[in-house]
ROTIFI-965731 format. One line per 4 residues: number of its first residue (from 1); their letters; for each residue z, y, x of N, C-alpha, C. Coordinates in steps of 0.02 Angstrom, whole numbers. Each point is the difference from the previous one (the first is absolute). Layout:
# residues N
NUM> a> Z Y X Z Y X Z Y X ~ ...
END
This chain:
# residues 423
1> mlrk> 7028 7087 6568 28 -32 -62 -61 -2 -46 ~ -5 -58 -35 -55 0 -56 13 51 -57 ~ 60 16 -10 3 59 -41 67 28 15 ~ 16 54 -25 65 35 4 46 -25 -49
5> lvav> 58 -33 19 46 -29 -45 62 34 -10 ~ 29 -4 -51 69 30 -6 49 -51 15 ~ 54 22 30 56 -38 24 22 -41 -65 ~ 12 -64 12 23 -44 -59 60 -26 9
9> saal> 28 -7 65 63 -36 4 43 28 54 ~ 57 2 -2 47 16 57 23 -58 37 ~ -27 -65 -24 21 -59 27 -10 -8 74 ~ -49 40 22 -18 -4 74 62 16 46
13> ligl> 45 37 -24 55 18 35 38 -56 26 ~ 0 -51 -42 37 -64 25 -47 -50 29 ~ -72 19 2 -40 -58 14 -12 -15 70 ~ -17 53 49 -32 -26 59 54 -16 52
17> sgcg> 63 31 -9 55 -19 44 9 -73 7 ~ -13 -28 61 8 -74 1 -49 -47 -24 ~ -61 36 -18 -53 -48 -25 -30 -38 49 ~ -10 22 61 -35 -38 53 31 -62 21
21> gggd> -41 -41 33 18 -61 30 29 -40 -48 ~ -39 -17 -54 28 -40 -47 18 -70 29 ~ -32 -21 61 27 -59 28 65 -2 30 ~ 23 59 10 70 6 30 48 -37 -37
25> eets> -18 -14 -70 50 -32 -41 -18 -67 -4 ~ -50 -22 25 -30 -65 -5 43 -50 49 ~ 22 -56 -38 41 -50 31 -29 -68 -17 ~ 18 -56 32 -21 -64 -5 28 -25 -78
29> egpv> 45 36 -18 32 -27 -73 -25 45 -57 ~ -29 59 19 -23 41 -63 -64 24 6 ~ -22 30 -54 -71 22 -11 -18 58 50 ~ -72 1 13 -20 65 28 6 56 -48
33> klrf> 35 58 27 3 52 -47 -46 64 26 ~ -38 23 -54 -46 53 22 15 60 -52 ~ -14 57 24 0 60 -45 -70 31 -5 ~ -15 16 -68 -65 28 -23 12 65 -28
37> lsla> -26 53 29 -2 64 -17 -66 19 -46 ~ 15 5 -61 -54 13 -47 -3 76 -21 ~ -54 30 -8 -14 61 -19 -23 13 -70 ~ 0 -63 -42 -19 5 -64 37 55 -40
41> wqke> -31 36 -49 35 54 -39 -18 2 -70 ~ -51 -31 -19 -14 -2 -73 33 -56 -29 ~ 18 9 -63 31 -49 -41 -30 -74 6 ~ -66 -4 -12 -20 -65 6 -4 -33 65
45> slaa> -16 48 52 5 -25 68 64 -21 25 ~ 51 41 -18 70 -14 16 22 -67 -22 ~ -20 -10 -69 21 -71 -23 -41 -55 31 ~ -57 9 23 -41 -55 30 23 -10 66
49> nrel> 19 48 41 32 -7 65 63 -42 -1 ~ 44 24 -44 61 -33 -3 -6 -83 -29 ~ -46 -2 -45 -2 -68 -31 -48 -45 56 ~ -32 25 41 -37 -38 49 47 -31 51
53> vdkw> 47 52 14 54 -11 59 46 -60 -29 ~ 19 12 -65 46 -49 -36 -31 -72 8 ~ -62 -3 -23 -36 -61 1 -12 -32 68 ~ -11 41 45 -6 -25 72 66 -41 14
57> naeh> 57 42 -8 65 -28 14 19 -63 -29 ~ -26 0 -67 22 -65 -37 -43 -61 28 ~ -67 13 22 -38 -48 24 3 -18 79 ~ 45 43 35 6 -6 67 68 10 25
61> pdiq> 40 -54 -26 73 16 27 17 5 75 ~ -43 -22 41 4 0 69 -18 76 34 ~ -33 45 -45 -22 58 20 15 50 -54 ~ 56 45 9 24 38 -52 -19 75 17
65> veyv> -24 28 -47 -31 70 12 40 45 -50 ~ 29 57 42 41 49 -39 -46 57 -17 ~ -1 22 -61 -42 53 -22 35 69 22 ~ -36 48 27 30 62 18 -47 55 -35
69> qgdw> 23 41 -40 -41 57 -26 -8 52 39 ~ -61 24 22 -16 58 38 -31 54 -41 ~ -19 54 31 -37 54 -29 -45 37 43 ~ -61 6 -31 -60 25 42 24 73 34
73> nsvh> 36 36 -34 16 72 31 43 -1 62 ~ 36 -53 9 42 2 61 -7 -61 36 ~ -46 -51 -10 -2 -62 37 -18 15 80 ~ -46 45 8 -27 9 70 68 11 43
77> dqll> 34 46 -14 64 17 43 49 -51 1 ~ 7 -36 -57 41 -55 0 -16 -62 39 ~ -65 -15 5 -26 -46 39 8 8 70 ~ -23 73 16 10 17 71 71 -6 31
81> tsfe> 53 21 -46 66 -10 21 17 -74 13 ~ -18 -38 -55 15 -70 6 -27 -41 60 ~ -74 23 17 -25 -29 53 38 12 66 ~ 15 61 8 36 33 59 64 -32 9
85> ggda> 30 -16 -58 72 -22 -6 5 -80 5 ~ -61 -28 -2 -1 -81 1 15 -31 -59 ~ 2 34 -60 15 -38 -58 -44 20 -59 ~ -61 -12 29 -66 6 -60 1 -58 -48
89> pdvf> -28 15 -59 -15 -56 -45 -48 -58 28 ~ 16 -59 -13 -55 -55 26 -68 17 -34 ~ 1 15 -55 -67 11 -30 3 70 -37 ~ -54 42 -5 7 61 -29 -67 19 -26
93> qyes> -3 42 -55 -63 27 -27 -8 68 25 ~ -67 17 13 -18 63 20 -77 11 -10 ~ -32 33 43 -68 9 -6 -34 4 63 ~ -65 -16 8 -36 -10 59 1 68 40
97> asig> -2 60 -39 -9 63 39 65 12 31 ~ 50 -32 -11 75 21 22 25 -53 50 ~ -25 -61 4 29 -54 47 -23 6 65 ~ -60 32 12 -29 -4 68 55 25 52
101> efae> 32 55 -10 45 24 45 53 -54 20 ~ 30 -31 -53 45 -54 13 -25 -51 46 ~ -62 -26 -21 -35 -46 38 -10 15 74 ~ -14 65 11 -13 21 74 63 2 37
105> qgyl> 59 7 -37 67 3 36 26 -73 11 ~ -33 -47 -26 14 -80 5 52 -15 -52 ~ 6 37 -57 52 -17 -46 -22 -57 -50 ~ -68 -8 -11 -30 -47 -38 -20 -63 28
109> adls> 5 -57 -33 -22 -62 17 -78 -6 -9 ~ -35 -36 41 -75 -10 -8 0 -51 -49 ~ -37 6 -60 -4 -45 -54 -65 -46 11 ~ -38 12 55 -64 -41 -2 14 -66 15
113> glls> 53 -22 30 17 -71 13 49 -27 -47 ~ 27 49 -48 53 -26 -43 -32 -14 -70 ~ -48 33 -21 -33 -9 -62 -54 -55 -4 ~ -8 -40 -42 -47 -59 -14 -66 33 1
117> ddfk> -55 -38 22 -64 11 -5 -25 16 -74 ~ 37 -47 -48 -22 2 -65 19 69 -28 ~ 61 21 14 24 64 -21 -42 61 30 ~ -22 0 64 -34 54 29 -74 -3 -27
121> seis> -25 -61 -15 -74 8 -26 -9 27 -72 ~ 56 15 -34 -7 22 -65 -15 82 2 ~ 14 26 56 0 72 10 -59 25 49 ~ -39 44 -21 -61 20 43 22 24 66
125> qgiw> -48 -7 49 17 21 74 5 76 0 ~ -24 42 -40 6 66 -7 66 29 -16 ~ 34 -42 -45 70 15 -18 52 -23 55 ~ -17 -59 30 40 -16 59 1 51 58
129> dtvt> -59 29 6 -7 47 57 37 53 -11 ~ 25 25 -56 43 55 -18 72 -15 26 ~ 16 -61 12 69 -17 13 2 -34 71 ~ -54 4 33 -2 -24 71 8 49 52
133> vdgk> 48 -2 42 15 45 47 -1 -40 74 ~ -35 36 44 -11 -26 65 -13 -74 -2 ~ -39 -29 -58 -20 -63 -1 51 -47 -31 ~ 62 31 -21 50 -36 -38 2 14 -72
137> vaga> 14 -48 -43 9 15 -74 71 25 -9 ~ 3 58 -15 67 26 -17 28 -10 -73 ~ -40 -14 -44 25 -10 -70 -48 -36 -42 ~ 26 -35 -57 -48 -35 -46 -19 53 -55
141> pfll> -59 17 -3 -24 52 -50 -5 -33 -68 ~ 25 39 -54 -1 -39 -69 -18 44 -62 ~ 15 77 1 -12 37 -44 -50 55 19 ~ -57 15 -37 -46 53 21 -11 48 -57
145> esqv> -21 67 23 -13 48 -49 -80 17 12 ~ -36 1 -52 -64 25 8 -9 67 -40 ~ -55 33 19 -16 60 -43 -57 -16 -43 ~ 24 11 -68 -52 -15 -58 -9 62 -45
149> vian> -30 -5 -47 -8 59 -52 16 -25 -70 ~ 54 34 -34 14 -10 -63 -29 47 -39 ~ -36 -22 -57 -42 36 -44 21 -6 -73 ~ -12 59 -39 5 -4 -73 -56 -35 -31
153> kkll> 15 -54 -31 -57 -38 -28 -43 37 -51 ~ 41 33 -48 -40 30 -50 -43 56 24 ~ 21 38 48 -45 50 28 -62 -27 41 ~ 7 -57 30 -61 -36 32 -42 -26 -48
157> daag> 25 -27 -53 -44 -30 -58 -40 65 -31 ~ 34 58 -14 -20 54 -29 -63 30 45 ~ 1 -12 66 -52 29 42 -47 -46 17 ~ 1 -65 -22 -39 -48 11 2 -32 61
161> vtvp> 59 14 40 14 -34 62 27 -77 -8 ~ -42 -42 35 25 -64 -2 54 -21 51 ~ 53 -38 -25 53 -12 45 -27 -64 50 ~ 6 11 60 -23 -54 54 55 -47 -1
165> aagq> -21 -71 6 33 -55 6 36 -1 67 ~ 46 -45 6 34 -4 61 -47 -35 53 ~ 2 31 59 -55 -16 57 -62 28 -8 ~ -10 44 -57 -69 34 -8 14 79 3
169> awtw> 25 19 56 23 67 1 -59 56 -1 ~ 15 60 -26 -49 56 6 -4 21 71 ~ -63 24 12 -3 33 66 27 75 -6 ~ 10 33 58 27 65 -4 -45 50 -36
173> defq> -68 -13 2 -51 35 -33 4 -10 -79 ~ 14 -66 -13 7 -19 -79 65 32 -21 ~ 52 -6 39 64 25 -27 -9 81 -5 ~ -32 41 38 -11 66 -2 -39 14 -65
177> anaq> -50 -38 -5 -47 15 -58 32 -14 -63 ~ 46 -52 -15 35 -14 -50 57 50 -16 ~ 24 28 60 51 53 -17 -34 59 -28 ~ -67 15 18 -44 56 -35 -2 -10 -76
181> kltk> -22 -68 -19 3 -15 -69 59 12 -35 ~ 56 -14 30 62 2 -33 36 73 -3 ~ -35 46 32 24 70 7 -31 38 -58 ~ 40 10 -53 -26 39 -63 56 18 -47
185> ggty> -7 55 -28 48 15 -50 73 8 20 ~ 14 31 64 65 10 20 32 -66 41 ~ -45 -53 0 22 -55 42 -41 -6 63 ~ 44 -8 52 -38 -14 68 -9 -77 5
189> gvaw> -46 -12 39 -11 -74 10 54 -26 48 ~ 32 35 44 41 -29 47 65 45 13 ~ 50 -28 16 61 34 35 14 -33 63 ~ -8 39 50 11 -18 70 71 31 16
193> alks> 59 -40 4 65 23 8 2 1 92 ~ -6 57 20 -4 11 78 56 36 30 ~ 55 -2 -23 55 26 34 16 -25 65 ~ -1 -67 3 2 -32 71 -70 -47 10
197> ptnr> -43 40 24 -73 -27 0 -15 -43 62 ~ 37 -2 48 -23 -35 66 -10 -71 -2 ~ 48 -32 -27 3 -83 -4 -66 -16 -43 ~ -8 46 -56 -56 -15 -47 -67 1 28
201> vmnl> -12 53 47 -59 18 28 -9 -50 56 ~ 51 -18 39 -9 -56 53 -20 -73 -30 ~ 31 -9 -61 -16 -55 -33 -73 -14 -25 ~ -20 57 -36 -62 6 -34 -51 7 47
205> slnf> 9 30 60 -55 15 56 -25 -66 23 ~ 37 -59 -5 -28 -63 16 -62 -17 -39 ~ -5 22 -64 -58 -2 -37 -71 11 36 ~ 17 50 46 -66 21 36 11 -11 74
209> dgkf> 42 -38 21 11 -16 74 33 61 31 ~ 31 41 -31 36 57 30 61 -23 32 ~ 2 13 70 52 -33 39 57 50 17 ~ -23 58 16 41 59 26 33 -11 65
213> fyte> 23 -58 14 26 -13 64 -40 -48 42 ~ -14 21 61 -44 -42 41 25 -7 68 ~ 4 -57 17 31 -21 72 -50 -29 46 ~ 1 30 59 -45 -19 54 35 5 67
217> ggkt> 2 -47 39 28 2 67 71 6 -6 ~ 43 -22 -55 67 3 -4 16 71 -24 ~ -44 47 -17 18 69 -25 -29 6 -72 ~ 45 21 -47 -16 7 -72 -12 73 -14
221> evkv> -52 22 -38 -13 66 -15 -20 -6 -82 ~ 7 62 -24 -19 7 -71 -76 30 5 ~ -44 -28 -43 -68 21 0 -21 12 -73 ~ -31 45 -25 -17 14 -69 -77 8 2
225> gdae> -34 -45 -16 -76 -4 -8 -13 -2 -75 ~ -72 -17 -9 -22 -8 -76 38 -48 -37 ~ 14 -58 35 44 -51 -38 65 17 -23 ~ 34 34 42 73 32 -21 -10 53 -45
229> keip> -53 38 -6 -2 58 -46 -16 -22 -73 ~ -25 -61 -5 -33 -29 -66 51 11 -52 ~ 61 -26 6 46 -6 -58 27 72 -17 ~ 24 30 55 21 75 -16 -52 44 -37
233> rrih> -60 -9 23 -61 39 -33 -10 -16 -74 ~ -3 -66 -7 -9 -24 -67 56 23 -46 ~ 66 -6 21 50 20 -50 -4 88 -8 ~ -15 29 55 -2 77 -11 -53 19 -33
237> dmiy> -61 -32 5 -55 13 -43 11 -17 -77 ~ 37 -48 -17 22 -8 -65 44 48 -33 ~ 36 32 44 51 54 -21 -40 65 -15 ~ -39 18 56 -24 67 4 -89 10 -15
241> vskt> -29 -55 15 -72 9 -19 -21 -34 -67 ~ 13 -64 -9 -14 -26 -68 43 24 -53 ~ 67 14 28 54 17 -47 17 -52 -48 ~ -6 -70 23 15 -51 -41 72 -28 15
245> aspd> 42 35 52 64 -23 11 40 70 -12 ~ 60 -13 -31 44 57 -17 32 32 65 ~ -10 69 4 34 32 51 72 6 3 ~ 19 -10 -65 74 -2 -16 43 -55 39
249> avgm> -34 -59 1 25 -59 21 6 -2 77 ~ -30 45 42 2 -3 71 65 2 27 ~ 47 35 -30 67 6 26 50 -51 -23 ~ -18 -39 -44 43 -55 -28 7 -53 40
253> ggtd> 53 -36 -13 19 -64 31 -25 -52 -43 ~ 9 -68 28 -40 -57 -29 8 -11 -75 ~ 66 6 -29 -2 -3 -73 0 63 -43 ~ 1 52 33 2 68 -36 -55 1 -55
257> plpg> -59 -17 16 -55 11 -51 6 -45 -63 ~ 50 -46 -4 4 -48 -48 0 36 -80 ~ 43 53 -5 6 37 -65 -76 29 -20 ~ -30 26 45 -67 22 -14 -50 -47 -17
261> ffag> 12 -65 39 -51 -54 -12 10 -29 -65 ~ 67 -4 -18 10 -23 -69 -25 45 -58 ~ 8 57 17 -28 61 -49 -69 0 -6 ~ -42 -32 47 -74 1 -2 -22 50 41
265> kyam> 44 38 44 -30 52 42 -45 -22 58 ~ 13 -60 22 -37 -44 52 -14 -61 -24 ~ -62 -23 13 -40 -57 -20 28 -61 51 ~ 6 20 62 4 -59 56 53 26 49
269> lpgg> 45 -50 17 55 23 46 0 -53 60 ~ -30 30 56 5 -54 59 77 -2 25 ~ 20 -55 25 65 -6 20 16 -75 22 ~ 60 -11 16 29 -60 26 -10 -54 -65
273> vflr> -5 -63 23 -2 -49 -58 60 -7 -39 ~ 54 25 29 68 -5 -35 -2 49 -62 ~ -42 50 -5 -8 47 -56 -5 -35 -70 ~ -25 -68 3 -4 -43 -56 68 -7 -36
277> qqmv> 46 3 39 76 0 -30 8 57 -38 ~ -13 63 18 18 52 -38 -53 -1 -69 ~ -55 -26 7 -41 -6 -63 37 -39 -51 ~ 30 -59 22 29 -42 -44 68 31 -32
281> eqap> 36 29 45 59 21 -18 2 77 -30 ~ -46 45 11 3 64 -23 -66 23 -45 ~ -48 -37 -5 -62 24 -40 28 1 -71 ~ -30 53 -32 23 5 -70 -37 -57 -43
285> agfe> 35 -11 -61 -31 -60 -41 -75 20 -14 ~ -39 -53 2 -68 1 -11 -44 29 48 ~ 26 14 59 -33 26 61 -33 -67 37 ~ -66 8 7 -37 -55 25 -17 17 78
289> wvtl> 14 -40 45 -9 7 68 -32 -62 32 ~ -34 16 53 -28 -61 41 6 17 73 ~ -1 -56 33 3 6 81 -70 -19 23 ~ -27 54 42 -64 -6 29 10 -29 69
293> ppvk> -52 -36 22 6 -19 72 -7 59 50 ~ 24 -13 55 -3 58 53 -72 20 14 ~ -9 58 -6 -65 30 21 -26 -17 69 ~ -66 -13 9 -22 -21 71 -54 46 23
297> gtta> -5 -3 66 -43 40 35 -55 -47 27 ~ -4 -2 72 -34 -58 27 40 -58 3 ~ 62 4 -14 42 -63 -2 53 31 -59 ~ 40 -52 -19 56 16 -45 68 -10 44
301> nqaa> -8 1 59 68 -8 38 43 54 -1 ~ 69 -18 -3 56 48 -2 48 -28 57 ~ 43 50 14 58 -22 52 48 -41 -43 ~ 32 -44 37 55 -49 -37 62 16 47
305> npqt> 50 20 -36 68 1 21 45 -44 -35 ~ 0 -70 13 37 -39 -44 77 2 17 ~ 33 -20 -58 75 -8 5 -3 -73 41 ~ 62 -2 34 7 -58 50 65 -35 -1
309> lsis> 8 -52 23 68 -39 14 -10 -13 72 ~ 51 22 40 5 -11 73 62 -39 14 ~ 6 -29 59 56 -36 25 28 25 59 ~ 60 13 8 23 33 61 0 -45 48
313> edsa> -14 22 66 -1 -43 61 62 -23 18 ~ 59 34 -21 58 -23 20 38 -52 -44 ~ -41 -18 -56 23 -50 -48 -2 -63 32 ~ 57 -40 -3 6 -63 26 -29 -52 -48
317> gkkq> -25 24 -53 -27 -49 -47 -73 15 -17 ~ -40 21 53 -67 23 -19 -42 -58 -35 ~ 6 -60 20 -41 -55 -30 24 -11 -77 ~ 50 7 -10 28 -7 -75 -18 69 -32
321> aaqf> 1 53 34 -18 62 -36 -73 -1 -22 ~ -47 -29 42 -65 -4 -9 -14 -41 -66 ~ 39 -63 -2 -7 -34 -54 20 33 -64 ~ 44 40 -1 26 40 -62 -59 50 -13
325> veyf> -29 36 52 -52 47 -12 -59 -38 -31 ~ -19 -59 20 -61 -38 -31 20 -21 -74 ~ 59 -12 -16 23 -21 -63 -5 63 -44 ~ 25 61 26 15 56 -43 -71 25 -16
329> lnpa> -49 -11 43 -66 28 -5 -49 -47 -18 ~ 24 -59 -27 -59 -54 -21 -36 32 -60 ~ -63 -27 -21 -43 36 -43 39 20 -69 ~ 34 -50 -27 37 13 -64 44 61 9
333> nqar> 46 -2 48 48 50 12 -30 62 19 ~ -57 10 40 -30 56 18 -37 34 -58 ~ -23 -41 -44 -27 29 -64 43 33 -41 ~ 64 -32 -5 54 31 -39 22 61 33
337> laqg> 12 3 68 19 61 31 -48 58 -1 ~ -63 -15 -3 -50 47 -4 -8 33 -72 ~ 11 -48 -48 -1 20 -73 62 51 -15 ~ 59 -18 36 60 41 -12 -7 69 23
341> dwlv> -37 6 55 -8 68 30 -71 35 -16 ~ -41 -35 -37 -67 26 -20 -39 10 59 ~ 4 -43 52 -40 4 61 -45 -63 3 ~ -36 -1 61 -45 -56 13 20 -48 39
345> ptgr> 5 -66 -5 22 -53 41 -54 -12 60 ~ 28 -12 56 -48 -10 58 -36 -65 -2 ~ 38 -56 -30 -25 -71 -2 -57 -7 -46 ~ -43 -40 16 -64 -13 -49 27 -38 -58
349> kage> 36 -59 14 23 -35 -54 46 42 -51 ~ 44 43 34 50 38 -40 -41 44 -46 ~ -53 32 31 -40 41 -44 -37 -36 -56 ~ -18 -64 10 -33 -40 -58 53 -14 -51
353> elvk> 66 -15 27 55 -14 -51 16 60 -38 ~ -1 58 29 16 56 -39 -52 18 -49 ~ -60 -4 11 -62 11 -51 12 -49 -53 ~ 21 -62 15 -4 -55 -48 67 17 -49
357> atgg> 46 12 39 66 26 -42 -3 51 -51 ~ -40 61 27 -1 58 -39 -69 -6 -44 ~ -46 -42 18 -63 -1 -37 -49 60 22 ~ 21 25 48 -29 54 40 10 64 -44
361> kqgw> 40 2 -48 18 62 -40 44 46 38 ~ -10 69 -25 38 57 31 -26 15 76 ~ -59 -21 3 -40 17 70 20 -49 51 ~ 28 -59 -11 22 -45 50 -61 -32 32
365> dvav> -56 -15 -39 -66 -22 27 -19 46 58 ~ -4 66 -20 -27 50 51 43 7 60 ~ 70 -3 -11 53 7 51 -8 -54 54 ~ -9 -65 -29 1 -61 45 -71 1 41
369> asaa> -57 14 -35 -67 7 29 8 51 53 ~ 34 56 -4 -6 45 56 34 -21 63 ~ 44 -45 2 30 -20 65 -52 -28 51 ~ -65 -18 -25 -51 -23 43 -23 41 51
373> dlti> 6 73 -16 -18 57 39 50 38 36 ~ 63 -21 -7 52 25 43 -1 -25 70 ~ 6 50 52 -10 -25 65 42 55 47 ~ 0 -16 62 37 45 43 -52 60 20
377> apfq> 35 57 2 -37 66 10 20 25 71 ~ -50 34 37 22 26 71 63 45 -5 ~ 10 35 -49 63 42 4 64 -40 1 ~ -6 -62 -29 61 -45 -2 31 -24 69
381> tvsg> -54 11 56 27 -31 60 9 57 48 ~ 5 67 -20 15 65 37 77 21 -9 ~ 32 -6 56 73 11 -1 16 76 -20 ~ -50 44 16 5 78 -19 -18 11 -71
385> ypew> -24 -42 -30 -31 18 -74 60 32 -42 ~ 56 -22 -1 49 41 -47 6 66 13 ~ 2 17 69 8 77 23 -61 34 -20 ~ -61 -30 14 -64 31 -11 -9 17 -71
389> ktky> 12 -56 -45 1 14 -75 39 51 -19 ~ 63 8 17 51 43 -25 -18 75 24 ~ -12 3 63 -8 71 32 -70 31 -17 ~ -45 -49 13 -71 31 -7 -44 -28 -54
393> atpa> -5 -57 -19 -48 -27 -46 18 21 -69 ~ 61 -7 -23 22 19 -58 -13 74 -19 ~ 26 41 38 -9 76 -15 -73 20 1 ~ -41 -32 49 -66 20 0 -45 -28 -61
397> lqqy> 18 -64 -24 -29 -27 -52 18 37 -68 ~ 59 18 -6 24 48 -54 -36 58 -2 ~ -13 37 59 -38 64 -2 -76 -17 -21 ~ -27 -50 24 -63 -23 -23 -11 -14 -71
401> fank> 47 -31 -29 -12 -17 -71 28 61 -44 ~ 30 44 31 9 63 -41 -50 45 19 ~ -63 -12 24 -53 41 15 11 64 47 ~ 62 -10 54 9 47 34 -35 -1 68
405> itld> -21 -57 20 -37 -11 64 -65 -40 -10 ~ -41 4 39 -70 -42 -3 10 -68 29 ~ -45 -36 -20 -6 -76 29 5 1 75 ~ -35 40 31 -6 6 72 64 19 30
409> qlgt> 33 55 -34 67 21 24 55 -57 -6 ~ -9 -37 -55 42 -59 -9 -4 -43 57 ~ -59 -21 18 -17 -45 59 29 24 65 ~ -10 66 13 26 30 62 80 2 3
413> qlvd> 38 7 -58 64 -3 -6 30 -71 13 ~ -36 -52 -30 23 -73 13 -14 -19 70 ~ -59 20 31 -8 -17 66 50 32 52 ~ 10 64 -15 50 41 41 73 -24 -1
417> ggkq> 12 -25 -65 72 -30 -12 3 -66 42 ~ -52 -38 -1 2 -59 43 5 16 74 ~ -28 48 24 8 20 72 77 18 14 ~ 36 29 -53 60 19 16 55 -67 2
421> vlr> -16 -41 -46 40 -60 -17 -11 -60 52 ~ -66 -4 10 -25 -63 42 -12 15 75 ~ 35 45 30 -11 19 67 29 -58 42
END
């Protein structure tokens, strides 16, 4: 999931039963009826979702969509039950990392022939690759999260550090050098929240072409070479060698460093692009913050795990469902959905509309520009990744970032874990 969400509605209890086969109710005398399971949870996003469905229904009397409120915390099991029971929603929201198993079991329609070329051309191939399973498109990707850096503007100015413009990212060397300039008088240059470090390391390692998972002759194994060691080593060095990153933040979750950041204890806070929302809603009066572009190595690539809209294979109204998906995710609508969730739209025109609507303020220029470097990563295609991550990678990375094992020992544990999981 793009982020851990709090349950927002019990409405799902009434939602999925009977959702599937919208066409079952289709008759020659009445409209096609579809059910759309939405996972919107923030106030602005909830309003946008409902209003877009209402607008569609008003403009398409022959294709009526029923809005069903879902919940991120329980949707996987609910969908699995509904697929097995033959009553899945016609259209549902989820994420690329989670729809693969449903596609492999034949529960999802192949969208490659249902969506128009115009719609598909708005989204980069690297993003489409994240939703392609065995050559079939399992979902329409529409919202992305990138890793950016939120910074205290006053501290940057005082240290003589110039804020880079969107699309003009610092290199890792520049980032580390600037963290050194910002480390003074009780202030650390950076706070790395590393309680759950694996996805972040996997994502950022693409900066140096670190793959971790290598497949040859149909067999996948974990390898940890220089490219894979680059990001862990740099983060570790900032904490324990240059001491420009706070050791206290190592055990923190994503938003835990915010009080210290607002108090000036940390000058820069790497994290998801959605952290900008916390800046707007929680920053004390007079606090000046800026969004810095994603730091780059040999590339600025990061792994993409977009939120998606999928169509159930059992839906009798797949053609009409695809028409609804394209309407729901047209540039103007997609821009509105992205703004409501503080995420990045996948569509090129949607991004342009979002920057125009916001004037690029609150980091929207940087957020939208970051989408160009989001692509599929090797770990996203490995079915054993979740188990490897939970049992081996996360504990090993936590030990390394706590300075309890060496970099070589980290590599050994990751490789050995791969041998256990990927046999």
